[in-house]
C-alpha positions as CSV (number, residue, x, y, z in Angstrom):
1,M,69.8,113.4,95.0
2,T,73.6,113.2,94.3
3,M,75.6,112.6,97.5
4,L,78.8,114.6,97.6
5,H,81.8,112.7,99.1
6,E,83.5,115.5,101.0
7,H,87.2,115.2,101.8
8,Q,88.9,117.0,104.7
9,I,90.1,120.3,103.4
10,S,91.9,123.2,105.1
11,A,92.6,126.9,104.2
12,T,96.3,126.1,104.0
13,R,95.8,123.2,101.6
14,L,93.6,125.3,99.4
15,K,96.0,128.2,99.3
16,Q,98.9,125.9,98.4
17,K,96.8,124.5,95.5
18,A,95.9,128.0,94.3
19,H,99.6,129.1,94.4
20,S,100.7,125.9,92.6
21,L,98.2,126.8,89.8
22,G,99.8,130.3,89.5
23,A,97.9,132.6,91.8
24,D,100.1,135.2,93.4
25,L,97.8,136.1,96.3
26,V,95.0,134.1,97.9
27,G,92.6,135.1,100.7
28,I,89.4,133.7,102.1
29,A,86.4,135.9,103.2
30,D,83.5,134.8,105.4
31,G,80.3,135.0,103.3
32,A,78.3,135.9,106.4
33,I,80.5,138.9,107.1
34,M,80.1,140.0,103.5
35,E,76.3,139.8,104.0
36,Q,76.6,141.8,107.1
37,F,78.8,144.5,105.6
38,P,77.9,145.0,101.9
39,P,79.5,147.7,99.8
40,S,77.8,151.1,100.0
41,F,77.2,151.7,96.3
42,P,73.6,151.2,94.9
43,G,72.9,147.7,93.7
44,A,75.8,146.1,95.4
45,Q,75.4,142.4,95.6
46,T,76.5,139.9,98.2
47,P,77.2,136.1,97.9
48,R,73.6,135.4,98.9
49,D,72.3,137.4,95.9
50,I,74.3,135.0,93.6
51,T,73.8,131.6,95.2
52,D,71.5,130.1,97.9
53,H,73.9,127.2,98.5
54,D,77.5,127.9,98.0
55,G,78.3,131.4,99.4
56,E,79.7,130.4,102.8
57,R,83.2,131.4,101.7
58,C,84.5,133.7,99.1
59,I,88.0,132.8,97.9
60,V,89.8,135.8,96.3
61,L,92.7,135.2,93.9
62,A,95.1,137.9,92.7
63,K,97.6,137.8,89.8
64,R,100.2,140.5,89.6
65,Y,100.8,142.6,86.5
66,S,104.1,142.1,84.7
67,I,106.7,144.6,85.7
68,G,107.7,145.3,82.1
69,T,104.2,146.5,81.2
70,T,103.9,148.5,84.3
71,R,107.0,150.5,83.3
72,L,105.3,151.6,80.1
73,P,104.0,155.1,80.9
74,R,101.6,155.8,78.0
75,V,97.9,155.7,78.8
76,D,96.9,154.4,75.4
77,E,99.6,151.7,75.1
78,R,97.9,148.8,73.3
79,H,100.8,146.5,73.9
80,K,100.1,147.0,77.6
81,Y,96.3,146.3,77.1
82,Y,97.2,143.0,75.3
83,N,99.6,141.8,78.0
84,D,97.0,142.7,80.7
85,E,94.4,140.7,78.9
86,L,96.7,137.7,78.9
87,T,97.1,138.1,82.7
88,L,93.4,138.1,83.0
89,T,93.1,135.0,80.8
90,E,95.6,133.2,83.0
91,L,93.7,134.3,86.2
92,E,90.5,132.9,84.8
93,A,92.2,129.6,83.9
94,I,93.5,129.4,87.5
95,S,90.0,130.0,88.8
96,L,88.5,127.2,86.7
97,E,91.2,124.7,87.7
98,L,90.6,125.6,91.4
99,V,86.8,125.2,91.0
100,L,87.3,121.7,89.5
101,W,89.8,120.8,92.3
102,L,87.3,121.9,94.9
103,E,84.6,119.8,93.2
104,D,87.0,116.8,93.4
105,Q,87.2,117.3,97.1
106,G,83.4,117.3,97.3
107,Y,82.6,121.0,97.5
108,P,80.7,122.8,94.7
109,A,82.0,126.2,93.8
110,L,81.5,128.9,91.1
111,I,83.6,131.6,89.6
112,I,82.7,135.3,90.0
113,P,83.7,136.9,86.7
114,P,86.2,139.7,87.1
115,T,84.9,141.7,84.1
116,H,81.3,140.7,83.4
117,V,78.5,142.8,84.7
118,D,74.9,142.1,85.5
119,P,72.8,142.9,82.4
120,W,69.7,143.3,84.6
121,V,71.1,146.6,85.8
122,Y,71.8,148.1,82.4
123,F,69.4,150.9,81.5
124,G,70.2,151.7,77.9
125,E,72.9,154.2,78.6
126,P,76.3,153.2,77.1
127,D,78.2,155.6,79.2
128,Q,76.6,154.3,82.4
129,H,79.2,152.8,84.8
130,M,78.4,149.2,85.7
131,Q,79.9,147.3,88.6
132,T,81.0,143.7,88.4
133,I,78.5,141.1,89.7
134,L,80.4,141.1,93.0
135,S,82.7,143.9,94.1
136,L,86.0,142.0,94.0
137,T,88.0,144.9,95.7
138,H,85.7,144.8,98.7
139,A,85.8,141.0,98.8
140,A,89.6,141.2,98.7
141,V,89.7,143.4,101.7
142,E,87.4,141.1,103.6
143,A,89.7,138.3,102.6
144,G,92.7,140.0,104.1
145,L,94.6,140.8,100.9
146,G,94.8,144.6,101.4
147,T,92.8,147.8,101.9
148,L,91.2,150.4,99.6
149,G,93.0,153.6,98.6
150,L,92.3,157.2,97.7
151,A,91.1,156.1,94.2
152,E,89.0,153.2,95.6
153,Q,91.5,150.7,94.3
154,L,92.7,147.7,96.2
155,I,96.2,148.1,97.6
156,T,98.2,145.1,98.7
157,P,101.4,145.0,100.8
158,Q,103.2,142.9,98.1
159,Y,102.2,144.5,94.8
160,G,100.4,147.7,95.8
161,P,97.4,148.0,93.4
162,R,99.2,146.2,90.6
163,V,97.0,143.1,90.6
164,M,94.0,141.6,88.9
165,L,91.3,139.9,90.9
166,T,88.8,137.1,90.6
167,A,86.8,135.2,93.2
168,L,85.2,131.8,93.8
169,L,82.1,131.2,96.0
170,T,82.0,127.8,97.7
171,S,80.4,125.8,100.5
172,A,83.8,124.4,101.6
173,P,84.2,124.9,105.4
174,L,87.5,126.9,105.2
175,E,88.9,129.1,107.9
176,A,88.4,132.7,106.8
177,D,91.1,135.3,106.9
178,K,91.0,138.5,108.9
179,K,90.9,141.9,107.2
180,M,93.5,144.5,107.8
181,D,92.6,147.4,110.1
182,E,95.4,149.9,109.2
183,A,95.2,151.7,105.9
184,L,98.0,150.9,103.4
185,C,97.2,154.0,101.3
186,K,99.3,157.1,102.1
187,G,96.3,159.3,101.2
188,P,96.5,162.9,99.9
189,S,100.0,163.3,101.4
190,C,101.0,161.1,98.5
191,G,98.2,161.6,96.0
192,R,100.2,160.1,93.1
193,C,97.0,158.4,91.8
194,L,95.2,161.7,91.6
195,Q,98.2,163.5,90.0
196,T,98.5,160.9,87.2
197,C,94.9,160.3,86.4
198,P,94.2,161.3,82.7
199,A,90.5,161.6,83.4
200,D,91.0,163.6,86.6
201,A,88.6,161.1,88.2
202,V,90.2,160.7,91.6
203,R,88.6,162.4,94.5
204,H,89.0,162.2,98.3
205,Y,88.6,158.5,98.8
206,E,86.3,158.1,95.9
207,R,86.4,158.0,92.1
208,D,84.3,159.5,89.2
209,W,83.9,156.0,87.6
210,Q,82.0,157.3,84.6
211,A,84.9,159.6,83.7
212,C,87.4,156.8,84.5
213,D,85.7,154.3,82.2
214,K,86.5,156.3,79.1
215,F,90.2,155.5,79.7
216,R,89.8,152.2,81.7
217,S,87.9,150.7,78.8
218,P,88.7,153.0,75.8
219,H,87.3,150.6,73.2
220,G,84.5,149.2,75.2
221,F,80.7,149.2,74.7
222,H,80.4,153.0,75.1
223,A,83.0,153.6,72.4
224,L,81.3,151.1,70.1
225,A,77.9,152.6,70.6
226,D,79.2,156.2,70.1
227,H,81.1,155.2,66.9
228,L,78.1,153.3,65.4
229,S,75.8,156.3,66.2
230,E,78.1,158.6,64.4
231,I,78.2,156.4,61.3
232,I,74.4,156.1,61.3
233,D,74.0,159.9,61.6
234,E,76.5,160.7,58.9
235,P,74.5,161.8,55.8
236,D,77.4,161.5,53.3
237,P,77.7,157.9,51.9
238,Q,81.4,158.4,51.1
239,K,82.1,159.6,54.7
240,K,80.2,156.6,56.0
241,K,82.6,154.3,54.1
242,E,85.6,156.2,55.4
243,M,84.3,155.9,59.0
244,L,83.9,152.1,58.5
245,R,87.6,151.9,57.5
246,S,88.8,154.4,60.1
247,K,91.4,153.8,62.8
248,E,88.6,154.0,65.4
249,Q,86.8,151.1,63.7
250,F,90.0,149.1,63.5
251,Y,90.7,149.6,67.2
252,I,87.2,148.4,68.1
253,W,87.5,145.4,65.9
254,Q,91.0,144.5,67.2
255,S,89.8,144.9,70.7
256,M,86.9,142.5,70.1
257,L,89.4,139.8,69.2
258,R,90.9,139.5,72.7
259,G,89.3,142.2,74.9
260,A,92.5,144.3,74.8
261,G,91.2,147.9,75.3
262,V,87.7,146.5,76.4
263,V,88.4,144.5,79.6
264,T,91.8,146.2,79.9
265,G,92.8,149.8,79.6
266,C,94.4,152.7,81.6
267,R,95.8,151.7,85.0
268,R,98.0,154.7,85.7
269,C,96.7,155.0,89.2
270,Q,97.8,151.4,89.9
271,D,101.2,151.8,88.2
272,V,102.5,154.8,90.1
273,C,101.3,153.9,93.6
274,P,104.5,153.7,95.8
275,V,103.0,151.1,98.1
276,G,104.1,147.5,97.6
277,S,107.4,145.7,97.9
278,D,107.6,145.5,94.1
279,Y,107.8,149.3,93.6
280,E,111.6,149.5,93.9
281,K,111.8,147.6,90.6
282,L,109.5,150.3,89.0
283,Q,110.6,153.5,90.6
284,D,113.2,154.6,88.1
285,A,110.5,154.5,85.3
286,L,107.6,155.9,87.2
287,D,108.8,158.4,89.8
288,E,108.1,161.3,87.3
289,I,104.4,162.0,86.8
290,P,103.9,164.0,83.6
291,E,100.2,164.4,84.1
292,T,100.5,166.5,87.2
293,S,99.1,170.0,87.2
294,P,98.9,173.0,89.6
295,E,95.1,172.4,89.9
296,K,95.6,168.8,91.0
297,T,98.3,169.8,93.5
298,T,96.1,172.5,95.0
299,R,93.2,170.0,95.4
300,L,95.6,167.5,97.1
301,E,96.8,170.2,99.5
302,S,93.1,170.9,100.4
303,Y,92.5,167.2,101.1
304,S,95.6,167.0,103.3
305,A,94.6,170.1,105.2
306,A,91.1,168.7,105.8
307,E,92.6,165.5,107.2
308,K,95.0,167.3,109.5
309,D,91.9,169.1,110.9
310,N,90.1,165.8,111.2
311,R,87.6,166.8,108.5
312,L,87.4,163.5,106.7
313,P,85.0,163.3,103.8
314,A,81.8,161.4,103.8
315,A,83.3,159.0,101.3
316,Y,85.9,158.0,103.8
317,R,83.4,157.6,106.7
318,T,81.2,155.4,104.4
319,A,84.1,153.2,103.3
320,K,86.2,153.3,106.5
321,R,85.7,149.5,107.0
322,W,87.6,148.8,103.7
323,I,90.0,151.8,103.7
324,G,91.2,151.2,107.2
325,T,92.3,153.6,109.9
326,I,94.4,156.4,108.5
């Protein structure tokens, strides 16, 4: 048996190290509390489902999106996809360096992928929405980084929802952070996330994730499967060749090179959220929401009226722990 030589370690020291590596936000969640309060969606996993030994603490790291990309309003902006993928790559590198640093202190740790999903829960449906191995947004709330919003996105005081997340599981005896109790989201009285959504996927404290995925991962596995199916089904050999050389095929190929448009995509709901001390730098480019419609406005008004009458939806009651008190 290999004996681990554990050095004294504190939450403050770990956070200082994570910040020095480039993390913008760092929080620590208690693995036991995550076991006690798992997310409500089917198949949600907890640290114990992933590791029998090193799930005592869940360290959540956040990296902010660049302001320049956030000011780009187009939903299908590939330049934005690429820059977001670079942010994700940086975040993964920070995670690895922090894992190796923890191991040097004598504490094993492992990275929870921010984009990979569990293949055991794939059932042969390319359009099926699949959760990450551990819900990083719920873990971030337990780690005190923020609260969930109307569109089920994490909202932080510093950057609103404009962050990417990853997490580490470790046995290190670190002091855990406390979650926030008051909701940061302004709810349907704001509703900018609902107004801007090109998929019209935002509901009353929940999201139609399957509809969202078509924009959130526009060149992902579902797009690849659909495109290849169309090629196979096309009886005309000349049209098959044209489809192989089409713009759609080019986008899929280009996305496979770096993940731009696969692991990154639409984030309009994150861009336009007015919460966060960074929003004043974005406001002039994002205040106007061209995707708004009378139908969306009417739905928001009905949500606001329901809240005024204390008729909160089942989705809020289920997720109140992570949304916070309105």
